[in-house]
N, C-alpha and C positions, 0 to 999 in steps of 0.2 A: 658280344661277340667272342666265340671261342678261338677262331683262327684270326689272328691280328697280322695284318700286313706290316713289315717293318717299318715301311715309310709312313711317318705322321700323316701326311695329307692324303695318302690314299687310304688309310685307317680312319682317319676322320670322315672323308667322303662315304665309304663304306656303311659306318658307324649311321650317318644322316640318313642314308638310304632304306638302312635295315631298320632304324626306328619310325620313318616316315611310313615304310609299307606296313609295319606292324600296327601302328595307328589304321591305316586303312583296312586292313585285314579284320580288326576288331569289328568294322561296323559291316562289312560286304566280303563276298567271294573275290577271289582273285580277278577273275572272269569278268568283275565290274569294276576295277582298278584300272585306271589307265596311266602311263608313263607320266602324262604331264601332272597327272595328280600327285605321283610321286614326286615326282622333281620339286613341284612347287612347294609341297609340304616340307620337303628337306632344303630347301632353299640351294638345289643343284641344277645346273642346266642340262637339258635333254641331252645335249650334247656329251657330256661328261657320263651321263647316265649309260648313253651307249657307247661307252669306251668300255664300260665292264660287262654289260649285260645287253641281251638282244631286245628282250621285251619283260614284261612283268612276272611271266613263267620263269623265266630264266632267273632272273632275282629270287623268286621262290625257292627255285632248286639249289641256288647258291646257299639261301638261307638254312634249308635243309642239310647241305652237306656241312655247314658250321655247326649246326645243331648236333648232328651226328658225331662231330669230333668232340663235342663236349659230352656228349652221350657215353662214348667209347672211355673216355677218362672217368665219369662217375660210376660207371659200371665196375671199374676196375678196383674201386675203394670198397665195393661193395661184398659182403659174404657169399660165398656160391651156395646159401641156402634159400630155395622159392619162397618160403614164408618170411625170411628176412628181406629178400630182395624184392617182392611184390610192393609192399607199402613204399619202398624207397623208389620204385620205377614210379608209381603212382603220384608220388610227390614231384619228381622231375617232369612228369608229363603236365602237373597243376602248374609248375613254374614256368613252364612253355607252351601253355595250352593253346593259344594263338596259332603259332607256328603249326604245333603238332595237328590242330584240328583243320588248319588248312591242306596240309600233307593230306589227310585223310580225304579230304573234300575234293582234291583233284588229283584222283588216279585215273581219271579219264572218264567222258560219259559212256555209260554202258559197259564198264567193266566189269569182266564176268566173275569174278570172285565176290564182288559186291554184290552182283545180282543172285549168285547161288546162294550167299547168306540171307538176302531179303526174301526169296522165294523159300527157302526151308524155314525161315521165320514164320511166315505166312501158313505155311502147309502144317507145320508142327506144333506152333506154339500153345496152341489151345490143349493139345494131347498132352505137353508137358506141365501144364499149370493142371490138367487130372490126375496126373500120375504124382503131383508134388503138391497134395491140398495142404499140407502143412507151412508150405512157402508163401510168402507176399508174392502177388504179381510182378512187382518189380524183382525181387530175387530170382523168381523163375526168368524172367528177361534176362537178367544178367548171366545166369547159369547157362541159360541156352548160347549165348554170345560165347560165354567162356569156352564150352564144350565145341560148339561148332568152329570156331576161329582154331581150337587145338587142332581140330581135325585137319581144318585148312593148312595148318602149320605141318601135320605129320606127311601129308600128301605132298607138299612142297619139298620136305626133307626128302621124301622117297624118291621123287622125281630127280631131284638135282643132286642128291649127296649119297643115297642108297638105292640106285637103280637096279641092283643085284637081286633085290629083296622080289620075290613074287607078290603078286596083289594079296594072295590068299594070308600071306606073311603080316603085309601091311595091316589088311583088315581083321586081323587076329590082335595084333598090336594095338590098333586104334579101338575095337570092342575092349579090350583089356582095360585101357587107360579111361575110355570113358566109362565105365562101369566103377572104378574106383572113383571118380569125382561128379557121378550123377546120381544123387540119392533119389530112391523112390520108395513107394509103399512096397514094392515087390522085393524089395533089398532087405528090408528090415523093419 
């Protein structure tokens, strides 16, 4: 737990609930976990659970908030170089794999972004393999998700942080960055 309540009983209760929930998340998705199951494993009454959280999804959000607080502290210690930062962030994700996986899994049924990425993967993955015959299938898959997730990030940044840029300006930036990070036979 990164955000520790000052009261020792509250800290103990939350830690027990977090630990119990993490154990359940290791074997099944949050939608299949019941409050009773969490409470039984934690040795906490349902009444106490509901004092803190409305349901298992609220507990997941609280755990994500806690994890984000830890993430912020972790990133503050890293150098601002993406090549140094990337392995450290992968390590952080590995250390918190269960909760991070659950966060990705629970973006909501039919999430637009997930649907777009899945569609693009199925529509273009074979083309990416043909364009990069020197790469393994696994590396092409990682490259595809790296580039597409970056494109999604660029669009999000544009819509929320840089709305004054034109669509053409954003498209040119995206094209430039994708060409930098996407090796193909045509480039070299």
